[in-house]
N, CA, C and O of each residue as an XYZ file, in Angstrom:
328
protein
N      23.994     -1.489     -7.459
C      24.152     -2.237     -8.695
C      23.614     -3.644     -8.506
O      23.835     -4.265     -7.466
N      22.915     -4.142     -9.502
C      22.414     -5.512     -9.463
C      22.851     -6.215    -10.736
O      22.615     -5.719    -11.837
N      23.485     -7.362    -10.588
C      23.901     -8.187    -11.714
C      23.088     -9.471    -11.654
O      23.125    -10.189    -10.655
N      22.354     -9.761    -12.725
C      21.521    -10.958    -12.757
C      22.014    -11.861    -13.878
O      22.047    -11.462    -15.043
N      22.399    -13.085    -13.514
C      22.778    -14.096    -14.483
C      22.104    -15.391    -14.074
O      22.408    -15.941    -13.016
N      21.214    -15.873    -14.879
C      20.393    -17.067    -14.622
C      19.755    -16.987    -13.247
O      18.911    -16.118    -13.028
N      20.118    -17.848    -12.315
C      19.504    -17.882    -10.986
C      20.377    -17.240     -9.916
O      20.133    -17.447     -8.727
N      21.394    -16.462    -10.310
C      22.301    -15.853     -9.346
C      22.129    -14.342     -9.362
O      22.090    -13.726    -10.427
N      22.027    -13.744     -8.169
C      21.882    -12.296     -8.033
C      23.041    -11.769     -7.189
O      23.304    -12.276     -6.099
N      23.724    -10.760     -7.696
C      24.805    -10.130     -6.947
C      24.443     -8.671     -6.740
O      24.165     -7.952     -7.700
N      24.446     -8.230     -5.479
C      24.097     -6.856     -5.150
C      25.270     -6.227     -4.408
O      25.706     -6.742     -3.379
N      25.774     -5.128     -4.922
C      26.856     -4.394     -4.270
C      26.284     -3.098     -3.714
O      25.729     -2.288     -4.457
N      26.420     -2.906     -2.414
C      25.872     -1.725     -1.752
C      26.980     -0.899     -1.128
O      28.011     -1.432     -0.721
N      26.762      0.404     -1.056
C      27.713      1.302     -0.407
C      27.338      1.581      1.044
O      28.001      2.369      1.718
N      26.273      0.934      1.527
C      25.820      1.120      2.903
C      25.389     -0.236      3.452
O      25.017     -1.115      2.675
N      25.430     -0.429      4.771
C      25.242     -1.758      5.343
C      23.798     -2.211      5.575
O      23.585     -3.376      5.910
N      22.803     -1.341      5.411
C      21.436     -1.705      5.793
C      20.524     -1.707      4.570
O      20.558     -0.786      3.754
N      19.714     -2.750      4.456
C      18.688     -2.819      3.424
C      17.346     -2.782      4.140
O      17.077     -3.615      5.004
N      16.508     -1.822      3.784
C      15.183     -1.712      4.382
C      14.206     -2.654      3.693
O      13.422     -3.337      4.352
N      14.255     -2.688      2.379
C      13.332     -3.530      1.635
C      13.949     -3.849      0.284
O      14.551     -2.985     -0.354
N      13.798     -5.087     -0.145
C      14.322     -5.514     -1.432
C      13.308     -6.454     -2.049
O      12.902     -7.426     -1.413
N      12.891     -6.183     -3.278
C      11.892     -7.005     -3.958
C      12.434     -7.483     -5.300
O      12.962     -6.695     -6.085
N      12.299     -8.772     -5.550
C      12.611     -9.349     -6.854
C      11.353    -10.018     -7.370
O      10.779    -10.874     -6.697
N      10.926     -9.633     -8.555
C       9.773    -10.277     -9.168
C       9.797    -10.007    -10.666
O      10.388     -9.022    -11.108
N       9.163    -10.869    -11.450
C       9.122    -10.649    -12.899
C       8.412     -9.335    -13.223
O       7.531     -8.905    -12.480
N       8.788     -8.709    -14.310
C       8.236     -7.410    -14.695
C       6.716     -7.446    -14.828
O       6.061     -6.438    -14.563
N       6.149     -8.556    -15.225
C       4.701     -8.659    -15.428
C       3.942     -8.977    -14.138
O       2.712     -8.933    -14.120
N       4.652     -9.290    -13.081
C       4.016     -9.719    -11.827
C       3.497     -8.529    -11.024
O       3.911     -7.387    -11.225
N       2.570     -8.835    -10.104
C       2.077     -7.855     -9.148
C       2.375     -8.386     -7.759
O       2.255     -9.584     -7.505
N       2.766     -7.489     -6.858
C       3.157     -7.924     -5.526
C       2.490     -7.050     -4.477
O       2.441     -5.828     -4.613
N       1.978     -7.685     -3.430
C       1.455     -6.989     -2.262
C       2.325     -7.400     -1.083
O       2.598     -8.585     -0.890
N       2.765     -6.415     -0.289
C       3.646     -6.679      0.845
C       2.916     -6.363      2.143
O       2.242     -5.340      2.264
N       3.065     -7.270      3.118
C       2.446     -7.110      4.424
C       3.525     -7.028      5.499
O       4.538     -7.723      5.416
N       3.314     -6.183      6.508
C       4.142     -6.232      7.712
C       3.230     -6.655      8.848
O       2.047     -6.314      8.872
N       3.792     -7.400      9.787
C       2.996     -8.041     10.816
C       3.717     -7.954     12.150
O       4.926     -8.177     12.226
N       2.976     -7.631     13.200
C       3.507     -7.616     14.562
C       2.978     -8.858     15.259
O       1.775     -8.943     15.506
N       3.831     -9.829     15.587
C       3.363    -11.067     16.218
C       2.532    -10.792     17.478
O       2.908     -9.976     18.319
N       1.417    -11.478     17.588
C       0.537    -11.337     18.735
C      -0.417    -10.154     18.639
O      -1.301     -9.996     19.481
N      -0.239     -9.318     17.606
C      -1.105     -8.147     17.441
C      -1.852     -8.223     16.116
O      -3.078     -8.332     16.104
N      -1.133     -8.167     15.008
C      -1.766     -8.243     13.701
C      -0.985     -7.513     12.635
O       0.177     -7.157     12.830
N      -1.635     -7.294     11.507
C      -1.017     -6.615     10.371
C      -0.797     -5.151     10.724
O      -1.701     -4.500     11.248
N       0.399     -4.622     10.444
C       0.697     -3.220     10.719
C       0.752     -2.368      9.451
O       0.627     -1.145      9.524
N       0.938     -3.000      8.291
C       0.865     -2.249      7.035
C       0.669     -3.205      5.863
O       1.028     -4.381      5.920
N       0.087     -2.658      4.804
C      -0.079     -3.379      3.545
C       0.311     -2.421      2.431
O      -0.220     -1.314      2.342
N       1.249     -2.850      1.572
C       1.640     -2.059      0.403
C       1.199     -2.812     -0.841
O       1.544     -3.979     -1.024
N       0.431     -2.138     -1.698
C      -0.084     -2.796     -2.890
C       0.901     -2.718     -4.053
O       2.009     -2.202     -3.904
N       0.494     -3.232     -5.207
C       1.373     -3.293     -6.372
C       1.734     -1.911     -6.906
O       2.676     -1.784     -7.688
N       1.002     -0.872     -6.499
C       1.303      0.493     -6.924
C       2.095      1.261     -5.871
O       2.257      2.476     -5.975
N       2.589      0.550     -4.856
C       3.361      1.120     -3.745
C       2.543      2.058     -2.861
O       3.103      2.917     -2.180
N       1.222      1.896     -2.868
C       0.363      2.616     -1.929
C       0.321      1.813     -0.637
O       0.082      0.606     -0.659
N       0.551      2.481      0.489
C       0.631      1.784      1.769
C      -0.496      2.226      2.693
O      -0.797      3.414      2.804
N      -1.109      1.254      3.351
C      -2.118      1.484      4.377
C      -1.509      1.017      5.696
O      -0.932     -0.068      5.761
N      -1.633      1.830      6.749
C      -1.069      1.514      8.059
C      -2.183      1.207      9.052
O      -3.239      1.840      9.030
N      -1.938      0.233      9.919
C      -2.906     -0.192     10.930
C      -2.306      0.035     12.306
O      -1.179     -0.377     12.581
N      -3.078      0.702     13.178
C      -2.621      0.989     14.536
C      -3.556      0.317     15.532
O      -4.754      0.178     15.287
N      -2.986     -0.098     16.660
C      -3.724     -0.858     17.656
C      -3.670     -0.156     19.007
O      -2.713      0.557     19.308
N      -4.719     -0.365     19.829
C      -4.740      0.246     21.164
C      -3.972     -0.635     22.150
O      -3.370     -1.634     21.759
N      -3.998     -0.259     23.421
C      -3.226     -0.977     24.442
C      -3.738     -2.395     24.697
O      -3.058     -3.193     25.344
N      -4.938     -2.713     24.190
C      -5.481     -4.071     24.301
C      -5.292     -4.854     23.004
O      -5.875     -5.923     22.824
N      -4.472     -4.313     22.102
C      -4.165     -4.929     20.804
C      -5.394     -5.038     19.899
O      -5.499     -5.964     19.094
N      -6.314     -4.095     20.036
C      -7.484     -4.030     19.154
C      -7.218     -2.955     18.107
O      -6.609     -1.927     18.404
N      -7.675     -3.194     16.891
C      -7.500     -2.219     15.816
C      -8.159     -0.901     16.212
O      -9.333     -0.876     16.583
N      -7.398      0.199     16.133
C      -7.961      1.492     16.515
C      -7.968      2.501     15.359
O      -8.906      3.290     15.244
N      -6.940      2.490     14.503
C      -6.857      3.436     13.387
C      -6.356      2.756     12.126
O      -5.537      1.837     12.173
N      -6.865      3.229     11.001
C      -6.345      2.836      9.690
C      -5.967      4.138      8.996
O      -6.798      5.033      8.848
N      -4.698      4.240      8.569
C      -4.194      5.462      7.932
C      -3.684      5.163      6.529
O      -3.256      4.049      6.229
N      -3.740      6.186      5.673
C      -3.167      6.032      4.338
C      -1.682      6.388      4.373
O      -1.127      6.664      5.437
N      -1.047      6.380      3.207
C       0.398      6.618      3.142
C       0.784      8.042      3.520
O       1.957      8.312      3.781
N      -0.188      8.961      3.556
C       0.066     10.337      3.987
C      -0.325     10.546      5.453
O      -0.396     11.679      5.929
N      -0.575      9.447      6.158
C      -0.972      9.440      7.573
C      -2.363     10.028      7.810
O      -2.705     10.354      8.947
N      -3.161     10.166      6.765
C      -4.550     10.616      6.897
C      -5.386      9.454      7.432
O      -5.271      8.326      6.951
N      -6.227      9.735      8.427
C      -7.056      8.683      9.026
C      -8.165      8.300      8.053
O      -8.951      9.146      7.627
N      -8.222      7.015      7.706
C      -9.261      6.483      6.830
C     -10.416      5.911      7.636
O     -11.581      6.081      7.276
N     -10.082      5.222      8.743
C     -11.087      4.622      9.624
C     -10.602      4.729     11.056
O      -9.406      4.648     11.335
N     -11.557      4.912     11.960
C     -11.232      4.950     13.394
C     -12.233      4.052     14.105
O     -13.435      4.121     13.849
N     -11.732      3.219     14.989
C     -12.572      2.277     15.721
C     -12.582      2.640     17.206
O     -11.551      2.972     17.791
N     -13.771      2.566     17.796
C     -13.925      2.832     19.219
C     -14.681      1.651     19.812
O     -15.687      1.206     19.260
N     -14.193      1.154     20.929
C     -14.786     -0.004     21.582
C     -15.446      0.435     22.883
O     -14.841      1.133     23.696
N     -16.703      0.013     23.068
C     -17.455      0.334     24.285
C     -17.977     -0.964     24.882
O     -18.361     -1.884     24.160
N     -17.988     -1.024     26.190
C     -18.486     -2.195     26.895
C     -19.872     -1.912     27.429
O     -20.139     -0.825     27.940
N     -20.757     -2.891     27.310
C     -22.107     -2.761     27.804
C     -22.264     -3.643     29.025
O     -21.900     -4.819     28.997
N     -22.804     -3.082     30.103
C     -23.026     -3.868     31.342
C     -24.312     -4.639     31.259
O     -24.667     -5.352     32.198
């Protein structure tokens, strides 16, 4: 349940954990990013709730980009030249 009166929001939950909570005007659009410090962006969710996931290799380089169904969209391979 959410009760909104002017600038005050009261939320009553039957469980102790909130995974994600968004407040924005009905006409607004919101993009959400998750970030792993020292590595980079791990996901982006657009205004339509479509999520793209980013995976990194052991050297913290981007290796895979997946869609919300875990389908691989892009794959990166790094090669060193002597």
